[in-house]
C-alpha positions as CSV (number, residue, x, y, z in Angstrom):
1,M,22.1,12.3,-77.8
2,E,19.8,10.0,-79.7
3,Y,20.7,6.3,-79.4
4,K,19.5,3.2,-81.1
5,Y,19.9,-0.4,-80.0
6,K,19.3,-3.9,-81.3
7,F,19.5,-7.4,-79.8
8,F,21.3,-10.1,-81.9
9,A,21.1,-13.9,-81.6
10,Y,24.7,-14.1,-82.7
11,L,27.9,-12.2,-81.8
12,P,28.1,-9.3,-84.3
13,Q,31.5,-7.8,-85.3
14,E,30.6,-4.5,-83.6
15,A,30.3,-6.3,-80.3
16,K,33.6,-8.1,-80.9
17,D,35.2,-4.7,-81.6
18,I,33.9,-3.0,-78.4
19,R,34.8,-6.0,-76.2
20,T,38.3,-6.1,-77.7
21,E,38.8,-2.4,-77.1
22,V,37.5,-2.4,-73.5
23,F,38.4,-5.8,-72.1
24,V,41.5,-6.8,-74.1
25,N,43.2,-3.5,-75.0
26,E,42.2,-1.4,-71.9
27,Q,41.9,-4.0,-69.1
28,K,44.3,-6.6,-70.5
29,F,42.0,-9.6,-70.3
30,E,43.1,-12.6,-72.4
31,N,40.1,-14.9,-72.5
32,E,37.5,-12.5,-73.7
33,F,35.5,-14.7,-76.1
34,D,34.0,-18.1,-75.2
35,D,31.3,-20.6,-76.1
36,I,28.6,-18.6,-74.3
37,D,28.8,-16.1,-77.1
38,D,27.2,-18.8,-79.3
39,I,24.1,-19.1,-77.1
40,A,23.7,-15.5,-75.8
41,Y,21.7,-12.6,-76.9
42,H,24.0,-9.7,-77.7
43,L,22.8,-6.1,-77.2
44,I,24.5,-3.2,-79.0
45,I,23.8,0.5,-78.6
46,W,24.8,3.0,-81.4
47,N,25.3,6.7,-81.4
48,G,24.5,7.5,-85.0
49,A,26.5,4.9,-87.1
50,K,29.0,4.2,-84.3
51,A,28.5,1.2,-82.0
52,I,29.4,2.5,-78.6
53,A,28.3,-0.2,-76.0
54,N,27.3,-3.8,-75.7
55,A,26.4,-6.6,-73.3
56,R,25.3,-10.2,-73.5
57,L,22.4,-12.1,-71.9
58,Y,21.9,-15.8,-71.6
59,R,19.7,-18.2,-69.7
60,D,21.0,-19.7,-66.5
61,D,20.7,-23.4,-66.9
62,K,21.1,-23.9,-63.1
63,Q,18.0,-21.9,-62.1
64,E,14.5,-21.7,-63.6
65,N,13.5,-18.3,-65.0
66,S,16.9,-16.9,-64.4
67,Y,19.3,-15.1,-66.7
68,I,22.9,-14.0,-66.6
69,I,24.2,-10.6,-67.9
70,G,27.8,-10.3,-68.8
71,R,30.4,-8.5,-71.0
72,L,28.9,-5.1,-70.4
73,A,31.2,-2.6,-72.1
74,V,31.0,1.1,-73.0
75,L,33.7,2.7,-75.1
76,K,35.8,5.1,-73.1
77,S,34.6,8.3,-74.7
78,Y,31.0,7.5,-73.9
79,R,31.4,6.6,-70.2
80,N,29.6,8.8,-67.7
81,C,26.8,9.4,-70.2
82,H,24.4,6.9,-68.5
83,I,24.9,4.4,-71.4
84,G,25.7,1.6,-68.9
85,S,22.4,2.3,-67.1
86,E,20.6,2.2,-70.4
87,L,22.2,-1.1,-71.3
88,M,21.0,-2.6,-68.0
89,R,17.5,-1.2,-68.5
90,L,17.2,-2.7,-71.9
91,L,18.6,-6.1,-70.7
92,E,16.1,-6.2,-67.8
93,E,13.2,-5.4,-70.2
94,K,14.4,-8.3,-72.4
95,V,14.5,-10.7,-69.4
96,K,10.9,-9.7,-68.7
97,T,9.9,-10.5,-72.2
98,L,11.5,-13.9,-71.8
99,S,9.5,-14.5,-68.6
100,G,12.7,-14.2,-66.5
101,K,12.4,-13.6,-62.8
102,K,16.0,-13.2,-61.7
103,I,19.2,-11.7,-63.2
104,S,22.7,-12.6,-62.0
105,L,26.0,-11.1,-63.0
106,S,29.7,-11.2,-62.1
107,A,30.6,-7.6,-61.4
108,Q,34.1,-6.2,-61.3
109,C,34.4,-4.9,-57.8
110,R,35.1,-1.4,-59.0
111,A,31.7,-1.4,-60.7
112,R,29.8,-2.7,-57.7
113,A,28.3,0.6,-56.7
114,F,27.0,1.1,-60.3
115,Y,25.1,-2.2,-60.1
116,E,23.9,-1.5,-56.5
117,K,22.3,1.8,-57.6
118,L,20.3,-0.3,-60.1
119,G,19.1,-2.6,-57.4
120,Y,21.6,-5.5,-57.6
121,K,22.7,-7.2,-54.4
122,A,26.1,-8.7,-53.9
123,S,26.5,-12.1,-52.4
124,G,29.4,-14.5,-51.6
125,E,33.1,-13.9,-51.5
126,I,35.1,-11.7,-53.8
127,Y,36.9,-13.8,-56.4
128,L,39.5,-13.2,-59.2
129,D,38.7,-13.5,-62.8
130,E,41.8,-12.9,-64.9
131,Y,43.5,-11.2,-61.9
132,C,40.6,-8.8,-61.5
133,P,38.4,-8.8,-58.3
134,H,34.8,-9.7,-59.0
135,V,31.7,-10.3,-56.9
136,H,28.5,-12.2,-57.7
137,M,25.4,-9.9,-57.8
138,E,21.7,-10.7,-58.3
139,K,18.4,-8.9,-58.8
140,L,14.8,-10.2,-58.8
141,I,12.7,-8.8,-61.7
142,N,9.1,-7.8,-61.1
143,D,6.4,-8.1,-63.7
144,K,5.2,-4.5,-63.7
């Protein structure tokens, strides 16, 4: 499959639709949208004319040269096609262009192995976010 992607400096409708489908309809989260959406970069991947995956990226105000990834979502019919890995690769490349050195994320525990395969390390205790177990994960980004 041939995919295209684009970063946005605002939350596009396609990203809202994907996040609503994945997080609200499938996973029953209630507080999906927040003020971070106003300051984040939003990445969308399309298969032809159909938006199939998205994630957001924003600067971590608590740590210099550090960014946070969140709201990574792939539509159900496109899972297990390596779209999540492609989202993460594109996000990491974006962080490098922004002179970022570290990426953090809050991973659903069921996705922990996915992030570990990409080089992310878990730290701290497991915590609940909307009744769903999560763990903090980080990765240092090299300038290669």
